[in-house]
C-alpha positions as CSV (number, residue, x, y, z in Angstrom):
1,X,16.4,7.0,-3.2
2,X,12.6,7.1,-4.1
3,X,10.8,4.6,-5.4
4,X,6.8,4.2,-6.6
5,X,5.8,0.9,-4.8
6,X,2.6,-0.9,-6.0
7,X,0.8,-2.4,-3.4
8,X,-3.3,-3.6,-2.9
9,X,-4.0,-2.2,-6.1
10,X,-2.5,0.9,-5.1
11,X,1.0,2.8,-6.1
12,X,3.1,4.8,-3.2
13,X,5.8,7.5,-3.8
14,X,8.1,6.0,-1.0
15,X,11.5,6.9,0.3
16,X,13.4,5.6,3.3
17,X,11.8,6.4,6.7
18,X,8.4,7.0,5.4
19,X,5.1,5.6,7.1
20,X,2.0,4.9,5.5
21,X,-1.2,2.7,5.9
22,X,-1.5,0.0,2.7
23,X,-4.0,-2.8,2.2
24,X,-3.4,-5.6,4.6
25,X,-0.3,-7.3,4.6
26,X,0.1,-10.7,6.1
27,X,2.6,-10.6,9.2
28,X,3.0,-9.8,13.5
29,X,4.0,-6.4,14.0
30,X,7.6,-6.0,14.1
31,X,8.5,-8.1,11.1
32,X,10.2,-6.9,8.0
33,X,8.7,-7.6,4.9
34,X,10.0,-7.9,0.7
35,X,7.6,-6.1,-1.1
36,X,8.5,-6.5,-5.0
37,X,6.0,-4.5,-6.6
38,X,8.4,-1.6,-7.6
39,X,7.4,0.2,-10.9
40,X,10.3,3.3,-10.8
41,X,13.6,3.7,-8.8
42,X,15.5,7.0,-8.8
43,X,18.8,8.0,-6.8
44,X,18.0,12.0,-7.7
45,X,20.2,11.5,-11.0
46,X,19.6,8.1,-12.4
47,X,15.6,7.2,-12.9
48,X,15.3,3.6,-13.7
49,X,11.7,2.5,-14.9
50,X,10.2,-0.6,-15.5
51,X,7.8,-2.3,-17.8
52,X,5.9,-3.0,-15.8
53,X,8.1,-3.8,-12.6
54,X,12.2,-3.1,-12.0
55,X,14.3,-6.5,-12.6
56,X,15.7,-7.0,-8.9
57,X,14.5,-4.0,-7.0
58,X,12.5,-4.9,-4.2
59,X,11.5,-2.1,-1.0
60,X,12.3,-3.7,2.5
61,X,9.2,-2.8,5.2
62,X,8.3,-2.9,8.7
63,X,5.4,-3.6,9.9
64,X,4.3,-1.5,12.8
65,X,0.8,-2.5,13.5
66,X,-2.6,-4.2,11.7
67,X,-5.2,-1.5,11.8
68,X,-8.9,-1.1,10.6
69,X,-9.6,2.2,8.4
70,X,-13.1,4.2,8.9
71,X,-16.0,3.1,8.5
72,X,-17.5,3.9,4.6
73,X,-21.4,3.8,4.4
74,X,-23.1,2.6,1.0
75,X,-26.5,3.5,1.1
76,X,-29.1,2.4,-1.6
77,X,-32.3,3.2,-1.8
78,X,-35.0,3.3,-4.9
79,X,-37.9,5.6,-5.1
80,X,-41.4,5.0,-5.3
81,X,-40.5,0.9,-4.1
82,X,-40.0,0.9,-0.6
83,X,-36.4,-0.2,-1.0
84,X,-33.6,1.1,1.5
85,X,-30.8,-1.0,2.5
86,X,-27.6,0.6,4.4
87,X,-24.5,-1.6,4.6
88,X,-20.9,-0.2,6.8
89,X,-17.6,-1.5,5.5
90,X,-14.3,-0.8,7.7
91,X,-11.2,-2.1,5.5
92,X,-8.4,-3.9,7.3
93,X,-5.1,-1.9,6.6
94,X,-1.6,-2.3,7.5
95,X,0.6,0.3,8.8
96,X,4.8,0.1,7.4
97,X,7.4,1.7,7.7
98,X,10.1,1.5,4.6
99,X,13.6,0.7,5.7
100,X,15.2,0.1,2.7
101,X,15.0,0.6,-0.9
102,X,17.1,-2.0,-2.9
103,X,17.8,-2.4,-6.6
104,X,20.6,-4.9,-7.8
């Protein structure tokens, strides 16, 4: 079974057993969380598309670890004005594993 999951403002194509990094989800490693932002579900022959979400569909994921992404540097400069500004940012991420995709 394949699903399109929306979390953290991004969309992911997931199936059972997939491991991916998404924007931070609250919870300790080892806990199982139910994500309800399912936009589409397909089991090979039958496809259900939501408007915007599929009614009664959710994805169970297990939190593997809480981590942070790579540092992204933002550098601003204005020529001839002696203005320079350098900022770094590391996004908080959650590594999850898809346990099950359910549709009622």
